[in-house]
C-alpha positions as CSV (number, residue, x, y, z in Angstrom):
1,X,77.1,264.2,105.1
2,X,76.7,261.5,107.7
3,X,75.7,261.7,111.3
4,X,74.3,259.6,114.1
5,X,72.2,260.1,117.1
6,X,70.3,258.3,119.9
7,X,67.6,259.0,122.4
8,X,68.4,260.2,125.9
9,X,67.9,256.7,127.2
10,X,69.9,255.1,124.3
11,X,67.1,252.8,123.3
12,X,66.5,254.4,119.9
13,X,69.5,254.8,117.5
14,X,69.7,256.8,114.3
15,X,72.1,256.8,111.3
16,X,71.4,259.7,108.8
17,X,73.0,260.2,105.4
18,X,72.4,263.3,103.4
19,X,72.9,263.5,99.6
20,X,72.0,266.6,97.6
21,X,68.2,266.2,97.5
22,X,67.5,263.3,99.8
23,X,68.1,262.6,103.5
24,X,68.1,258.9,104.4
25,X,67.2,258.0,108.0
26,X,68.0,254.5,109.3
27,X,66.7,253.4,112.7
28,X,67.5,250.7,115.2
29,X,66.2,249.5,118.6
30,X,66.9,246.5,120.8
31,X,64.6,243.6,120.1
32,X,63.2,243.7,123.7
33,X,62.2,247.3,123.4
34,X,59.8,247.0,120.5
35,X,56.8,245.5,122.3
36,X,53.8,247.7,121.5
37,X,55.8,249.8,118.9
38,X,53.4,251.2,116.3
39,X,56.0,253.0,114.3
40,X,58.0,256.2,114.1
41,X,56.9,259.9,113.9
42,X,59.2,262.4,112.3
43,X,59.5,266.2,112.4
44,X,61.7,268.4,110.2
45,X,62.6,272.1,110.4
46,X,65.2,274.3,108.6
47,X,66.7,277.8,109.3
48,X,65.0,278.3,112.6
49,X,61.5,277.7,111.2
50,X,59.0,275.8,113.3
51,X,59.1,272.0,112.9
52,X,56.6,270.3,110.7
53,X,55.4,266.7,110.8
54,X,56.5,264.7,107.8
55,X,53.8,262.8,106.1
56,X,53.3,259.4,104.6
57,X,50.7,257.7,102.4
58,X,49.7,254.9,104.8
59,X,46.9,255.1,107.4
60,X,45.5,253.0,110.2
61,X,42.2,251.5,109.0
62,X,40.4,252.7,112.1
63,X,41.5,256.3,111.2
64,X,41.0,256.1,107.5
65,X,38.7,258.7,105.9
66,X,35.3,257.4,104.6
67,X,35.8,259.2,101.3
68,X,38.8,259.8,99.1
69,X,39.2,263.0,97.1
70,X,39.0,262.3,93.4
71,X,42.2,262.8,91.4
72,X,44.4,263.4,94.5
73,X,46.5,261.0,96.6
74,X,46.1,261.2,100.4
75,X,48.9,262.1,102.8
76,X,48.8,261.6,106.6
77,X,51.0,263.1,109.3
78,X,53.3,260.6,111.0
79,X,52.4,261.6,114.5
80,X,49.0,260.1,114.0
81,X,49.9,257.5,111.3
82,X,53.5,256.7,112.0
83,X,56.1,255.2,109.6
84,X,56.2,251.4,110.0
85,X,59.7,250.9,108.8
86,X,63.2,251.1,110.2
87,X,64.3,253.0,107.0
88,X,62.8,256.3,105.8
89,X,63.9,259.1,103.5
90,X,63.0,262.7,103.0
91,X,63.0,263.3,99.2
92,X,62.0,267.0,99.4
93,X,65.4,268.2,100.6
94,X,67.2,271.1,99.0
95,X,71.0,271.1,98.3
96,X,73.4,272.7,100.7
97,X,70.7,273.2,103.4
98,X,70.9,272.4,107.1
99,X,67.9,270.5,108.6
100,X,66.9,269.5,112.1
101,X,65.1,266.2,112.6
102,X,63.3,264.7,115.5
103,X,62.4,261.0,115.4
104,X,60.0,259.5,118.0
105,X,59.2,255.8,118.7
106,X,55.4,255.8,119.0
107,X,53.5,253.4,121.4
108,X,49.8,253.1,122.4
109,X,46.7,252.6,120.3
110,X,45.7,254.3,117.0
111,X,44.2,257.7,117.9
112,X,46.1,257.9,121.1
113,X,49.8,257.3,120.3
114,X,52.5,258.6,122.6
115,X,56.3,259.1,122.0
116,X,58.5,256.9,124.3
117,X,62.0,257.3,122.9
118,X,63.0,260.5,121.0
119,X,66.2,261.2,119.1
120,X,67.2,264.5,117.5
121,X,69.9,265.5,115.0
122,X,71.0,268.1,112.6
123,X,72.3,267.4,109.1
124,X,73.3,269.4,106.1
125,X,72.6,268.3,102.5
126,X,75.6,268.3,100.1
127,X,76.1,271.0,97.6
128,X,75.5,269.8,94.0
129,X,79.1,270.8,93.0
130,X,81.9,271.1,95.6
131,X,84.4,272.2,93.0
132,X,85.7,268.7,92.4
133,X,82.7,266.5,91.9
134,X,79.3,267.7,90.7
135,X,76.5,265.1,90.7
136,X,73.0,265.5,89.5
137,X,70.2,262.9,89.3
138,X,67.0,263.6,87.5
139,X,63.6,262.6,88.9
140,X,63.6,259.3,87.0
141,X,60.1,258.4,88.2
142,X,57.5,259.8,85.8
143,X,55.1,257.1,86.8
144,X,54.5,258.2,90.4
145,X,51.9,259.5,92.8
146,X,53.8,262.8,93.0
147,X,53.8,263.3,89.2
148,X,50.1,262.4,89.0
149,X,49.4,264.8,91.9
150,X,51.4,267.7,90.5
151,X,50.7,267.4,86.8
152,X,47.8,265.0,86.3
153,X,50.0,262.7,84.1
154,X,50.0,265.4,81.5
155,X,52.1,264.6,78.4
156,X,54.6,267.2,77.2
157,X,54.7,268.6,73.7
158,X,58.0,269.2,71.9
159,X,57.6,272.9,72.5
160,X,57.1,272.3,76.2
161,X,60.2,270.0,76.4
162,X,62.2,272.9,75.1
163,X,60.6,275.6,77.2
164,X,63.0,276.7,80.0
165,X,60.1,278.1,82.1
166,X,58.0,274.9,82.0
167,X,57.4,273.7,85.6
168,X,56.8,270.1,84.6
169,X,60.2,270.0,82.8
170,X,61.9,271.5,85.9
171,X,60.2,269.0,88.2
172,X,61.3,266.0,86.0
173,X,64.8,267.4,85.5
174,X,65.5,268.0,89.2
175,X,68.5,270.1,88.3
176,X,70.1,267.7,85.7
177,X,69.4,269.6,82.5
178,X,70.0,272.9,84.2
179,X,73.5,271.8,85.3
180,X,74.4,270.6,81.9
181,X,73.3,273.8,80.3
182,X,75.0,275.9,82.9
183,X,78.3,274.1,82.2
184,X,77.9,275.1,78.5
185,X,76.5,278.6,79.1
186,X,79.2,279.6,81.6
187,X,82.1,278.7,79.3
188,X,83.5,282.1,78.3
189,X,84.8,283.4,75.0
190,X,88.3,282.0,74.3
191,X,87.6,278.7,76.1
192,X,86.9,275.5,74.2
193,X,84.4,272.7,74.5
194,X,85.0,269.2,73.1
195,X,81.8,267.2,72.9
196,X,81.1,263.5,72.2
197,X,77.5,262.5,71.7
198,X,75.7,259.2,71.1
199,X,72.2,260.5,70.9
200,X,72.1,264.2,70.1
201,X,68.6,265.5,69.6
202,X,67.7,267.8,72.6
203,X,67.3,271.3,71.1
204,X,68.1,273.0,74.4
205,X,71.6,271.4,74.5
206,X,72.2,271.9,70.7
207,X,71.0,275.5,71.1
208,X,73.4,276.1,74.0
209,X,76.3,274.9,72.0
210,X,75.3,277.0,69.1
211,X,75.1,280.0,71.3
212,X,78.6,279.2,72.7
213,X,80.0,279.2,69.2
214,X,78.4,282.6,68.5
215,X,80.0,284.2,71.6
216,X,83.5,282.9,70.7
217,X,83.8,279.6,72.3
218,X,85.8,277.0,70.3
219,X,83.2,274.2,70.0
220,X,83.8,270.9,68.3
221,X,81.3,268.0,68.4
222,X,81.8,264.3,67.6
223,X,78.5,262.6,67.2
224,X,76.9,259.4,66.0
225,X,75.9,259.7,62.3
226,X,72.1,258.9,62.5
227,X,69.1,260.3,60.8
228,X,67.6,261.5,64.1
229,X,70.8,263.3,65.1
230,X,71.3,264.8,61.7
231,X,67.7,266.0,61.7
232,X,68.0,267.7,65.1
233,X,71.2,269.4,63.9
234,X,69.5,270.6,60.8
235,X,66.5,272.0,62.8
236,X,69.0,273.9,65.0
237,X,70.8,275.2,62.0
238,X,74.2,274.2,63.4
239,X,76.9,274.5,60.8
240,X,79.4,271.8,59.9
241,X,82.2,274.3,60.1
242,X,83.1,277.9,61.0
243,X,85.9,280.0,59.6
244,X,87.3,277.0,57.7
245,X,87.5,274.8,60.9
246,X,85.4,271.7,61.2
247,X,82.8,271.8,63.9
248,X,80.9,268.5,63.4
249,X,82.7,265.2,63.2
250,X,80.5,262.2,62.3
251,X,81.0,258.7,63.8
252,X,80.0,255.7,61.7
253,X,81.8,253.1,63.8
254,X,81.5,251.1,65.9
255,X,77.8,250.2,65.7
256,X,77.3,251.7,69.2
257,X,79.6,254.7,69.8
258,X,78.0,255.1,73.2
259,X,80.2,257.8,74.8
260,X,78.7,261.0,76.0
261,X,80.9,263.6,77.6
262,X,82.0,267.3,77.3
263,X,85.6,268.5,78.0
264,X,86.2,272.1,78.8
265,X,89.5,273.7,77.9
266,X,90.5,276.9,79.6
267,X,91.9,279.4,77.1
268,X,91.2,276.9,74.4
269,X,94.2,274.8,75.4
270,X,94.2,273.7,79.1
271,X,91.8,270.9,80.0
272,X,90.1,271.7,83.3
273,X,86.9,269.7,83.6
274,X,84.8,267.0,82.0
275,X,81.0,266.4,82.1
276,X,80.2,262.7,81.9
277,X,77.6,260.2,83.2
278,X,74.8,258.1,81.7
279,X,72.7,260.9,80.3
280,X,72.2,261.1,76.5
281,X,71.6,264.6,75.0
282,X,67.9,263.9,74.5
283,X,64.6,265.0,76.1
284,X,64.0,261.4,77.4
285,X,67.6,261.3,78.7
286,X,67.2,264.4,80.8
287,X,63.5,264.2,81.6
288,X,62.4,260.5,81.3
289,X,64.3,257.5,82.5
290,X,66.7,257.6,85.5
291,X,70.0,259.3,84.7
292,X,73.0,261.0,86.3
293,X,75.3,263.8,85.2
294,X,78.7,263.8,86.8
295,X,81.0,266.9,86.5
296,X,84.6,266.2,87.3
297,X,86.9,269.3,87.8
298,X,90.3,267.7,87.5
299,X,92.9,268.8,85.0
300,X,94.6,265.4,84.7
301,X,91.4,263.5,84.2
302,X,90.1,266.1,81.7
303,X,93.4,265.9,79.8
304,X,92.9,262.1,79.5
305,X,89.4,262.6,78.2
306,X,90.7,265.2,75.7
307,X,93.1,262.6,74.3
308,X,90.2,260.2,74.0
309,X,88.2,262.9,72.1
310,X,91.1,263.5,69.8
311,X,91.1,259.9,68.8
312,X,87.3,259.6,68.4
313,X,87.1,262.6,66.1
314,X,89.0,260.5,63.5
315,X,86.3,257.9,63.4
316,X,88.8,255.2,64.3
317,X,88.7,251.6,63.1
318,X,88.4,248.9,65.9
319,X,92.1,248.3,66.2
320,X,93.0,251.9,66.6
321,X,90.1,252.5,69.0
322,X,91.3,249.5,71.1
323,X,94.9,250.7,71.2
324,X,93.8,254.2,72.2
325,X,91.5,253.1,75.0
326,X,94.0,250.8,76.5
327,X,96.9,253.3,76.3
328,X,94.8,255.9,78.0
329,X,93.2,253.6,80.6
330,X,95.3,250.5,81.4
331,X,93.7,247.7,83.3
332,X,93.2,248.8,86.9
333,X,94.8,247.1,89.9
334,X,92.5,245.3,92.4
335,X,93.2,248.1,94.9
336,X,93.1,251.3,92.9
337,X,94.5,254.5,94.3
338,X,92.2,256.9,96.1
339,X,90.8,259.4,93.8
340,X,89.6,258.9,90.2
341,X,90.6,256.2,87.8
342,X,89.1,256.3,84.2
343,X,88.3,253.1,82.3
344,X,87.6,253.5,78.5
345,X,86.2,251.0,76.0
346,X,86.9,249.4,73.5
347,X,88.9,246.7,75.4
348,X,90.4,243.4,74.2
349,X,88.2,241.3,76.4
350,X,85.5,241.4,79.1
351,X,87.8,240.8,82.1
352,X,86.6,244.1,83.6
353,X,83.4,242.3,84.4
354,X,85.5,239.9,86.6
355,X,87.1,243.0,88.2
356,X,83.7,244.4,89.1
357,X,82.6,241.0,90.3
358,X,85.6,240.6,92.5
359,X,84.9,244.0,94.1
360,X,81.3,242.8,94.8
361,X,82.6,239.7,96.5
362,X,85.1,241.8,98.5
363,X,82.3,244.0,100.0
364,X,82.0,244.1,103.7
365,X,78.5,245.4,104.1
366,X,76.7,246.3,100.8
367,X,76.8,246.7,97.1
368,X,74.3,248.6,95.0
369,X,74.1,247.8,91.2
370,X,72.1,249.1,88.3
371,X,71.5,247.0,85.2
372,X,69.5,248.3,82.2
373,X,68.2,245.0,80.9
374,X,69.7,242.1,82.8
375,X,72.9,241.1,84.8
376,X,75.9,239.6,83.1
377,X,76.6,236.1,84.3
378,X,80.0,237.1,85.6
379,X,78.6,239.8,87.8
380,X,75.5,237.7,88.7
381,X,77.8,234.9,90.0
382,X,79.4,237.4,92.4
383,X,76.0,238.8,93.5
384,X,74.7,235.2,94.1
385,X,77.8,234.1,96.0
386,X,77.2,234.1,99.8
387,X,79.2,236.6,101.8
388,X,78.9,239.1,104.6
389,X,77.3,241.9,102.4
390,X,73.9,242.7,101.1
391,X,73.5,243.0,97.3
392,X,70.9,245.2,95.8
393,X,70.1,245.0,92.1
394,X,68.0,247.7,90.3
395,X,66.8,246.7,86.8
396,X,64.8,248.1,83.9
397,X,62.6,245.1,83.6
398,X,61.5,242.0,85.6
399,X,64.3,239.7,86.6
400,X,65.3,236.6,84.6
401,X,65.1,233.1,85.9
402,X,68.8,233.2,86.8
403,X,68.4,236.4,88.8
404,X,65.3,235.0,90.5
405,X,67.3,232.0,91.5
406,X,70.0,234.2,93.0
407,X,67.4,235.9,95.1
408,X,65.6,232.6,96.1
409,X,68.9,231.0,97.1
410,X,69.9,233.9,99.3
411,X,66.7,236.0,100.1
412,X,68.2,237.6,103.2
413,X,71.1,239.3,101.3
414,X,70.0,239.6,97.6
415,X,67.2,242.1,96.8
416,X,66.0,243.1,93.3
417,X,63.8,246.0,92.2
418,X,62.7,246.8,88.7
419,X,60.7,249.4,86.8
420,X,57.0,249.3,87.5
421,X,53.8,251.3,87.6
422,X,51.5,250.9,90.5
423,X,48.5,248.8,89.6
424,X,49.7,248.0,86.0
425,X,51.8,245.2,84.4
426,X,53.1,244.2,81.0
427,X,51.8,240.8,79.9
428,X,51.4,239.6,76.3
429,X,47.8,238.4,76.7
430,X,46.8,241.8,78.1
431,X,48.7,244.2,75.9
432,X,48.5,246.0,72.6
433,X,51.4,246.9,70.3
434,X,52.8,250.4,70.9
435,X,54.4,252.5,68.2
436,X,58.0,253.2,69.2
437,X,60.9,251.3,70.9
438,X,62.2,250.6,74.3
439,X,65.6,251.1,75.9
440,X,66.9,248.0,74.0
441,X,65.5,249.1,70.7
442,X,62.7,246.5,70.7
443,X,59.0,247.4,70.3
444,X,57.3,248.3,73.5
445,X,53.9,247.1,74.8
446,X,51.3,249.2,76.5
447,X,50.8,248.9,80.2
448,X,47.3,247.8,81.3
449,X,45.6,247.7,84.7
450,X,45.8,244.7,86.9
451,X,42.2,243.3,87.3
452,X,40.6,244.0,90.7
453,X,43.5,246.0,92.0
454,X,41.2,248.9,93.0
455,X,44.0,251.4,92.9
456,X,41.5,254.3,92.9
457,X,40.4,253.3,96.4
458,X,43.6,254.8,97.9
459,X,45.7,256.2,95.1
460,X,45.5,258.2,91.9
461,X,46.2,256.5,88.6
462,X,49.9,256.4,87.5
463,X,50.9,256.7,83.9
464,X,54.2,256.1,82.1
465,X,53.6,256.7,78.4
466,X,55.2,260.0,77.4
467,X,55.8,261.8,74.1
468,X,59.5,262.2,73.6
469,X,61.8,263.3,70.9
470,X,63.0,259.8,70.1
471,X,60.1,257.6,71.1
472,X,61.9,255.8,73.8
473,X,59.9,255.2,77.0
474,X,61.6,253.2,79.9
475,X,62.7,253.4,83.5
476,X,66.4,252.8,84.4
477,X,69.3,254.1,82.3
478,X,71.9,254.8,85.0
479,X,75.1,252.6,84.9
480,X,76.8,252.5,88.2
481,X,78.0,250.1,90.9
482,X,78.5,251.1,94.5
483,X,80.7,248.9,96.7
484,X,80.5,249.5,100.5
485,X,79.1,253.0,99.9
486,X,78.3,253.4,103.7
487,X,82.0,252.7,104.7
488,X,84.8,255.1,105.1
489,X,86.4,253.8,101.9
490,X,83.6,253.5,99.4
491,X,84.0,252.7,95.7
492,X,81.8,254.3,93.1
493,X,81.9,253.1,89.5
494,X,79.9,255.3,87.2
495,X,79.7,256.4,83.5
496,X,78.2,255.5,80.2
497,X,78.9,251.8,80.0
498,X,76.4,249.1,80.7
499,X,78.1,246.3,82.7
500,X,78.2,243.9,79.7
501,X,80.6,242.2,77.4
502,X,79.4,244.3,74.4
503,X,80.0,247.6,76.3
504,X,83.6,246.5,76.9
505,X,84.5,244.7,73.6
506,X,82.4,246.4,71.0
507,X,81.2,249.9,72.1
508,X,82.9,253.2,72.8
509,X,82.4,253.9,76.5
510,X,83.8,255.7,79.5
511,X,83.6,255.0,83.2
512,X,85.2,256.6,86.2
513,X,86.1,254.6,89.4
514,X,86.0,256.9,92.4
515,X,87.6,255.5,95.5
516,X,87.4,257.0,99.0
517,X,85.1,259.9,98.4
518,X,82.3,259.6,101.0
519,X,80.5,262.7,99.7
520,X,80.2,261.2,96.2
521,X,79.1,257.9,97.7
522,X,76.5,259.5,99.9
523,X,74.9,261.3,96.9
524,X,74.8,258.1,94.8
525,X,73.6,255.9,97.7
526,X,70.7,258.2,98.7
527,X,69.6,258.5,95.1
528,X,69.9,254.7,94.6
529,X,67.8,254.1,97.7
530,X,65.2,256.6,96.4
531,X,64.7,254.8,93.0
532,X,65.1,251.3,94.4
533,X,62.4,251.6,97.0
534,X,60.1,253.6,94.7
535,X,59.9,250.6,92.3
536,X,60.3,247.9,95.0
537,X,57.1,248.8,96.7
538,X,55.3,248.8,93.3
539,X,56.8,245.4,92.4
540,X,55.5,243.8,95.6
541,X,52.0,245.4,95.4
542,X,51.6,244.4,91.8
543,X,52.8,240.9,92.4
544,X,50.3,240.4,95.2
545,X,47.4,241.8,93.1
546,X,48.4,239.8,90.0
547,X,48.0,236.6,92.1
548,X,44.4,237.7,92.9
549,X,45.2,238.5,96.5
550,X,44.0,241.6,98.4
551,X,46.6,244.5,98.5
552,X,46.6,246.3,101.8
553,X,49.2,248.7,100.3
554,X,47.9,251.8,102.1
555,X,47.0,250.3,105.5
556,X,49.2,250.3,108.6
557,X,49.3,247.4,111.0
558,X,47.4,248.3,114.2
559,X,49.5,245.8,116.2
560,X,53.3,245.6,116.8
561,X,53.6,242.6,114.5
562,X,54.8,244.7,111.6
563,X,58.3,245.0,113.2
564,X,58.8,241.2,113.5
565,X,60.5,240.9,110.0
566,X,63.0,243.6,111.0
567,X,64.3,241.3,113.7
568,X,64.0,237.8,112.1
569,X,67.4,236.2,111.5
570,X,66.8,235.3,107.9
571,X,64.9,238.4,106.9
572,X,66.3,241.0,104.3
573,X,64.8,243.8,106.4
574,X,66.6,242.6,109.5
575,X,69.9,242.4,107.6
576,X,69.3,245.9,106.1
577,X,68.6,247.4,109.5
578,X,71.9,246.1,110.8
579,X,73.8,247.2,107.6
580,X,73.4,250.9,108.4
581,X,74.9,250.4,111.8
582,X,77.9,248.3,110.8
583,X,81.5,249.2,111.4
584,X,82.4,251.8,108.8
585,X,86.1,251.1,108.9
586,X,85.5,247.7,107.2
587,X,85.3,247.8,103.5
588,X,86.1,246.0,100.2
589,X,89.7,247.4,100.3
590,X,90.6,245.0,103.0
591,X,90.2,241.9,100.7
592,X,91.0,243.4,97.3
593,X,94.8,243.2,97.5
594,X,94.8,239.4,98.1
595,X,92.5,238.7,95.1
596,X,94.1,237.2,92.0
597,X,94.2,239.7,89.1
598,X,91.5,239.0,86.5
599,X,93.8,240.4,83.9
600,X,96.6,237.8,84.3
601,X,95.5,235.9,81.2
602,X,94.7,239.0,79.1
603,X,96.3,239.3,75.7
604,X,99.4,241.5,75.3
605,X,97.3,244.4,74.0
606,X,95.1,244.3,77.1
607,X,97.9,244.5,79.6
608,X,98.7,247.7,81.4
609,X,100.8,250.0,79.2
610,X,102.3,253.4,79.4
611,X,100.1,256.2,77.9
612,X,101.3,257.6,74.5
613,X,100.1,258.6,71.1
614,X,97.5,255.9,70.2
615,X,98.2,255.8,66.5
616,X,102.0,255.5,66.9
617,X,101.7,253.0,69.6
618,X,99.3,250.9,67.7
619,X,101.4,250.9,64.5
620,X,104.7,250.6,66.3
621,X,103.6,247.6,68.3
622,X,102.2,245.9,65.2
623,X,105.5,246.4,63.3
624,X,107.6,245.1,66.2
625,X,105.4,242.0,66.7
626,X,105.4,241.3,63.0
627,X,109.2,241.8,62.7
628,X,109.9,239.5,65.6
629,X,107.6,236.9,64.1
630,X,109.3,237.0,60.7
631,X,112.8,236.6,62.4
632,X,111.6,233.7,64.4
633,X,110.1,232.1,61.3
634,X,113.3,232.5,59.3
635,X,115.5,231.2,62.2
636,X,113.3,228.1,62.6
637,X,113.1,227.4,58.8
638,X,116.2,225.0,58.5
639,X,115.1,223.0,61.5
640,X,111.6,222.6,60.1
641,X,113.0,221.5,56.7
642,X,115.3,218.9,58.4
643,X,112.5,217.6,60.5
644,X,110.3,217.4,57.3
645,X,112.9,215.4,55.5
646,X,113.3,213.0,58.5
647,X,109.5,212.4,58.5
648,X,109.5,211.7,54.8
649,X,112.4,209.2,55.1
650,X,110.6,207.5,58.0
651,X,107.4,207.3,55.9
652,X,109.2,205.8,52.9
653,X,111.0,203.3,55.2
654,X,107.7,202.2,56.7
655,X,106.1,201.8,53.3
656,X,109.0,199.6,52.1
657,X,108.7,197.4,55.2
658,X,105.0,197.1,54.6
659,X,105.5,196.1,50.9
660,X,108.3,193.7,51.8
661,X,106.2,192.1,54.5
662,X,103.3,191.8,52.2
663,X,105.4,190.1,49.5
664,X,106.9,187.6,51.9
665,X,103.4,186.8,53.2
666,X,102.1,186.1,49.6
667,X,105.1,183.9,48.8
668,X,104.4,181.8,52.0
669,X,100.8,181.4,51.1
670,X,101.6,180.2,47.6
671,X,104.2,177.7,48.9
672,X,101.6,176.4,51.4
673,X,99.0,175.8,48.7
674,X,101.6,173.9,46.6
675,X,102.4,171.6,49.5
C-alpha cells in the first residue's frame, strides 16, 4: 500500500510504502526550512492503542549514558534522540495490519527539542498472500544487533533447525518456511504436487511431502542426484516409488539443475498454483542467507510450469532442455503485457542479459538489483550508463574494481551494498581457513575483528558463523531486479536464476516477469530497502574503521549540518530523497517500445515460437532443417562440380603459361651467351 501526507503548513511531506512486514517512510522539506533541524521523531499506534515512540540506536553525545549494559545493544526514543535521515523504515510491522504514524520535524537543542512541523497518516500492511501473489522474505540478517540481542548469537543444532516450536527458527524464517510448509500441508487428498529441487536436504520439507503422500496426495519429486540430497532422502525414509508409480526422479544433467518450484494440481489434474523463488529446500536456504518464496495462484502459469516439470523428469539432454524451455517461454518483447511472463532456461544465448540491461536503462526513477557474486558486464554497463534513474546494487561480497568504477564515475546515482558484519572484515592476512564452502562453492574464511573498532563501546558483538545442514554460510541469495518499483507501472523480475550467462546458457532456471502489480513491487521494494540499508551502514562503518579512523557510528550530530548532504546537488542522499517524490506516472514502459530488440540476431532456435510438445518440436525442427540442407546441397552439386572443373582448367592453363615463359626465357639467355 502507498500513501502520502504533509504537515498542516505543508512544509513537511511524507511518502509511505507498506510491504508485508516493513513500512518505509520517506521525508522531504524545502531547503530553506531545515535551518536548526535536528532530525525527525516518530510515533506509531495500531488498533486504537496509545501511540508509542519509535526507537533508534543513535544518541546525542551530550545525552549518552555513562555506562553501557553488557551484552545488550541500546535503544533511544526518537523524541529525545531523533532520526537524522530523510528515509526510515519500521521493520516490526505485522502483515495485514493498519497502523497510524505521526512524524515530527524536531528543532532546538539536545535535551530540549520541540516539534515544528507534524504530519500524520494511516497505512495498512499487505497480506502475505492476496490469492494471486504470495510473497515471503526470510530475515536474511543473522549477523545483526537484533539477533545478538534476542538470541546471543546462539548456533542452532540440527534438531533445533527441525523443531517447529523453536523461537530462533521462527525469528530467522520470518514466515518463509511456514508458508512453504503450509502450501504442502494444505494440499488435500486427491490433489497432486510436482516438485523440482536443486538442494533438497531440509527434513521439515521432506517430511511434509512424505506426510502428503501418506494422506493420499499424488507427490512426485525431481531432484539433483547428489550425495547430500540422497542422504537426506534416506534419513527421511522417503521411498522411490509407491504402488508401482515412481516418486523420485533423479537429475544428473546439467551440472547445475538450479530450478526449485512446486506445482499444485487440483484433483490431480488441473494446475492451479506454483511455489517458486530463490529458496533452496535447505536449512540455510530458509533460515540463513536472504531468500524469497513466491506463490503464484494462476492456472495458466501453473500449467506452463507443469509442462516444464514433465520435461525435467526425463533428465533431458541439453538440446531437448533448450527446445523445451524456448517453446514454453519464447523471448519476451521489450514491453511485455501486464501480468506475469515466465522465462525458463536453458536458452541458446545470453541475450536476456541485454533485455534486463535495456530495462535498467529505460528506468525513469530507480532500479534495484541483487547479485550473488558480481554483476555481469552487460548489466553493469547499463547500471554504469548515466540516466535519470538511481541504480542500487546489492551483492554477496565486496564489489569488483569494475563495479567500484561504476560507482566512482556516477556516485550520485549508483550505490552498492554488500554482505558485512559490524566491526569485522575478511582479509587474507587476518583470517584462518574455515571448514566448509561459501555460496560459490569455494572455501570460506573466518571473520575477524577490525583492530581498534571498539564495537563493544556502543554495540553488542555480531556473529555470522552458523551450523547448517550443508555447511554454506553467506549473505545474499535472492535473484531479483526491480525497475521503477515506485511507479504506477513497476517491473519485478524474480526467480531462481542468477543474472549471468551460465544461468541462461547452462543451467536449468525459472524466472517470472511481473509487470504493473504495485502490491508485489511494494513488498519487494520494502524488503530490498531493509537488506540494502542493513548492510550499507556496516559497509561504511567498517571501511572507516579499517582505514584507522574513528567511527562515530552511534552518535547524532548536535548541529543541523547532518542534513546538508540531503540537499547537495551531487549527493546520492539528495537524489534518493527526490526519488520518492517523483512523478509515479513515469516509468520504464515509456521508453521500452522504442528500444531495439536484443533478440534480433538470435539463432533460429532462440526466436519466439509457438508452445508445443518439446520432444516433437525439437525432433521435427531438426529433421526439417536437415532435409532442407540436403536438398540444397544436392541442387547445388552440379554447379559446384562445374565451378571446380573451371578452376582446374584455369590452373592448368596458368601452369602451361608459366612453363612456356620459363622455356623462352632460358632459350634467350643461352642465345645471349653465345653472342
